[in-house]
PLY file of the C-alpha trace (Angstrom):
ply
format ascii 1.0
element vertex 65
property float x
property float y
property float z
element edge 64
property int vertex1
property int vertex2
end_header
103.45 95.62 105.04
105.30 92.46 105.98
108.71 94.09 106.33
110.61 94.26 109.59
112.55 97.47 108.91
111.51 100.60 110.79
111.24 103.66 108.56
110.89 107.12 110.10
107.75 108.89 108.88
105.88 112.09 109.67
102.12 112.47 109.84
100.56 115.35 107.90
97.08 116.61 108.79
95.01 119.09 106.78
96.66 118.43 103.41
94.69 119.71 100.41
95.41 119.00 96.73
93.93 120.97 93.88
93.80 121.09 90.11
96.27 123.33 88.31
93.44 125.72 87.47
92.44 125.72 91.18
88.79 124.94 90.37
88.68 121.73 92.39
90.16 121.05 95.83
90.27 117.72 97.64
90.99 117.45 101.35
93.06 114.35 102.08
92.71 112.18 105.16
95.70 111.92 107.48
98.72 111.36 105.29
102.23 110.11 105.98
105.48 111.27 104.45
109.01 109.93 104.48
112.40 111.25 103.46
112.73 109.11 100.33
110.22 107.09 98.31
111.89 104.03 96.78
111.27 103.60 93.08
112.84 102.25 89.93
113.49 104.25 86.77
111.26 101.88 84.77
108.31 102.78 87.02
108.34 106.46 86.00
105.46 107.06 83.54
106.30 108.24 80.03
104.11 110.03 77.46
103.99 106.97 75.19
102.66 104.85 78.07
99.87 107.36 78.73
99.07 107.45 75.01
98.40 103.71 75.09
95.56 104.12 77.64
92.28 105.73 76.58
91.70 107.41 79.95
95.24 108.87 80.03
95.61 110.06 76.43
94.55 113.61 77.29
97.45 114.03 79.74
100.21 112.48 77.62
101.49 115.93 76.60
101.75 117.00 80.24
104.17 114.19 81.20
107.88 114.89 80.82
109.68 112.55 78.42
0 1
1 2
2 3
3 4
4 5
5 6
6 7
7 8
8 9
9 10
10 11
11 12
12 13
13 14
14 15
15 16
16 17
17 18
18 19
19 20
20 21
21 22
22 23
23 24
24 25
25 26
26 27
27 28
28 29
29 30
30 31
31 32
32 33
33 34
34 35
35 36
36 37
37 38
38 39
39 40
40 41
41 42
42 43
43 44
44 45
45 46
46 47
47 48
48 49
49 50
50 51
51 52
52 53
53 54
54 55
55 56
56 57
57 58
58 59
59 60
60 61
61 62
62 63
63 64
C-alpha cells in the first residue's frame, strides 16, 4: 500500500460466495474490484503444488494443470 499510482476500483456490496454444492454461503464484507489483477504465471497454483500440502491434497484434482 505504499504505491503512488491511482488505480480505478469499484466497490461491491452484498457479495455472497458459496460452495459448488450450494450447501454453505458466506456473505462478504464490502469488497473492491478492478479491471485487471496483476499476477505472474508462476503464481498460478498447479495440482502438484496442492498435492505437496496436506490440507490441499483433496482439491488437487479440481485444479487445472
